[in-house]
C-alpha positions as CSV (number, residue, x, y, z in Angstrom):
1,X,-9.0,-16.5,-12.7
2,X,-6.1,-15.5,-10.4
3,X,-5.4,-12.2,-12.1
4,X,-5.9,-10.2,-9.0
5,X,-3.7,-12.5,-7.0
6,X,-1.0,-12.1,-9.7
7,X,-1.2,-8.3,-9.4
8,X,-0.3,-8.6,-5.7
9,X,2.5,-11.1,-6.3
10,X,3.9,-8.7,-9.0
11,X,3.5,-5.7,-6.6
12,X,5.5,-7.4,-3.9
13,X,8.1,-8.7,-6.4
14,X,8.6,-5.1,-7.7
15,X,9.0,-3.9,-4.1
16,X,11.6,-6.6,-3.3
17,X,9.9,-7.1,0.0
18,X,7.4,-5.2,2.1
19,X,7.8,-5.0,5.9
20,X,4.5,-4.6,7.8
21,X,0.9,-5.6,7.1
22,X,-0.2,-2.0,7.6
23,X,2.4,-0.7,5.2
24,X,1.4,-3.2,2.5
25,X,-2.3,-2.2,2.9
26,X,-1.4,1.5,2.5
27,X,1.0,0.9,-0.4
28,X,-1.7,-1.0,-2.4
29,X,-4.3,1.5,-1.5
30,X,-2.2,4.5,-2.6
31,X,-1.2,2.7,-5.9
32,X,-4.9,2.1,-6.5
33,X,-5.6,5.8,-5.9
34,X,-2.9,6.5,-8.5
35,X,-5.0,4.6,-11.0
36,X,-3.2,1.3,-11.0
37,X,-5.7,-1.5,-11.6
38,X,-6.1,-3.0,-8.1
39,X,-9.6,-4.2,-7.5
40,X,-9.6,-4.6,-3.7
41,X,-12.4,-2.7,-1.9
42,X,-11.3,-0.5,1.0
43,X,-13.1,0.8,4.1
44,X,-11.9,3.3,6.6
45,X,-10.5,1.4,9.6
46,X,-8.4,2.2,12.7
47,X,-5.2,2.7,10.7
48,X,-6.9,4.3,7.7
49,X,-8.0,2.6,4.5
50,X,-8.1,-1.2,5.0
51,X,-9.1,-4.0,2.6
52,X,-10.3,-7.3,4.0
53,X,-10.1,-8.6,0.5
54,X,-6.3,-7.8,0.3
55,X,-5.8,-9.5,3.7
56,X,-7.5,-12.7,2.5
57,X,-5.6,-12.5,-0.9
58,X,-2.3,-12.2,0.9
59,X,-3.2,-15.2,3.1
60,X,-4.1,-17.3,0.1
61,X,-0.9,-16.4,-1.7
62,X,1.1,-17.4,1.3
63,X,-0.8,-20.7,1.5
64,X,-0.1,-21.3,-2.2
65,X,3.6,-20.6,-1.4
66,X,3.6,-17.7,-4.0
67,X,4.5,-15.3,-1.2
68,X,6.6,-15.8,2.0
69,X,5.5,-14.3,5.2
70,X,8.3,-13.9,7.8
71,X,7.2,-13.1,11.3
72,X,9.5,-11.3,13.7
73,X,8.6,-10.8,17.4
74,X,9.5,-7.2,18.3
75,X,8.5,-7.6,22.0
76,X,5.4,-5.4,22.1
77,X,4.3,-6.4,18.6
78,X,4.9,-8.8,15.8
79,X,6.2,-7.6,12.5
80,X,5.5,-9.3,9.2
81,X,7.7,-9.2,6.0
82,X,6.4,-10.3,2.7
83,X,8.5,-11.4,-0.3
84,X,7.9,-13.3,-3.5
85,X,9.0,-17.0,-3.6
86,X,10.4,-19.0,-6.5
87,X,6.9,-20.5,-6.9
88,X,5.6,-17.0,-7.1
89,X,8.1,-16.1,-9.8
90,X,7.0,-19.1,-11.8
91,X,3.4,-18.1,-11.3
92,X,4.1,-14.6,-12.6
93,X,5.8,-15.9,-15.7
94,X,2.4,-17.4,-16.7
95,X,0.6,-14.0,-16.4
96,X,0.9,-11.2,-18.9
97,X,0.7,-8.0,-16.8
98,X,2.7,-4.9,-17.4
99,X,1.9,-1.6,-15.7
100,X,4.3,1.1,-16.8
101,X,5.7,3.2,-13.9
102,X,4.2,0.8,-11.2
103,X,7.8,-0.1,-10.1
104,X,8.6,3.6,-9.6
105,X,5.5,4.2,-7.6
106,X,6.1,1.1,-5.5
107,X,9.8,2.0,-4.8
108,X,8.8,5.5,-3.7
109,X,6.1,4.1,-1.4
110,X,8.3,1.4,0.1
111,X,10.9,4.0,1.0
112,X,8.3,5.7,3.3
113,X,7.4,4.8,6.8
114,X,4.0,3.1,7.5
115,X,3.1,6.2,9.7
116,X,3.7,8.5,6.7
117,X,1.8,6.2,4.4
118,X,-1.1,6.1,6.9
119,X,-1.3,9.8,6.7
120,X,-1.1,9.9,2.9
121,X,-3.7,7.1,2.5
122,X,-6.0,8.9,4.9
123,X,-5.7,12.2,3.0
124,X,-6.4,10.3,-0.3
125,X,-9.4,8.5,1.3
126,X,-10.9,12.0,1.7
127,X,-9.7,13.3,-1.6
128,X,-13.2,14.3,-2.7
129,X,-13.1,17.1,-0.1
130,X,-11.2,20.3,-0.4
131,X,-7.7,20.5,0.9
132,X,-8.6,22.2,4.2
133,X,-11.4,19.8,4.8
134,X,-9.0,16.9,4.1
135,X,-6.6,18.2,6.7
136,X,-9.4,18.7,9.2
137,X,-10.6,15.1,8.7
138,X,-7.1,13.9,9.1
139,X,-6.7,15.6,12.4
140,X,-10.1,14.3,13.6
141,X,-9.6,10.7,12.7
142,X,-5.8,10.6,13.3
143,X,-5.6,13.1,16.1
144,X,-3.5,10.8,18.3
145,X,-0.7,10.7,15.7
146,X,-0.2,14.5,16.1
147,X,0.8,15.1,12.5
148,X,2.6,18.4,12.2
149,X,1.7,21.0,9.6
150,X,5.1,20.2,7.9
151,X,4.3,16.5,7.8
152,X,0.9,17.2,6.2
153,X,2.5,19.5,3.7
154,X,5.1,16.9,2.9
155,X,2.3,14.4,2.4
156,X,0.5,16.6,-0.2
157,X,3.9,17.2,-2.0
158,X,4.4,13.4,-2.0
159,X,0.9,12.9,-3.5
160,X,1.6,15.5,-6.2
161,X,4.9,13.9,-7.0
162,X,3.3,10.4,-7.3
163,X,0.6,11.7,-9.5
164,X,3.0,13.4,-11.8
165,X,5.2,10.3,-11.9
166,X,2.4,8.0,-13.0
167,X,0.9,10.4,-15.6
168,X,4.1,11.3,-17.4
């Protein structure tokens, strides 16, 4: 019944902690695009792919005390950090879920900035298009971020590395 919730608790546990709501959204989306079994539905939003379901699930997990949400005032914005609680660890011990290489994927994602993950997730959102069309869409929907050609190339290399990591 709470299998999808457990996947999110496991995801954050494997990450250690995730700093930023946007970053968490992008990390789960990219993991889903790497064929890990996340069921959240995504739509394109201001910051790229966004799942209202994931937002609600995170809120529920915090309310159940399975996840902690630390809020830090950064002056012009508030930053949230998510981590698994002891209750969350106990909850995970009741669930049998093992996804090989998910930890490797999560660690690689968590090492990247939310800006980079926003670019990667946007490119993946348009992955049914050819590479040039993906890049064109990226520049149209994310024009204000001024991604350089090098950043875009780095994003494609990162996507290829992730795909080869999860299929080995």
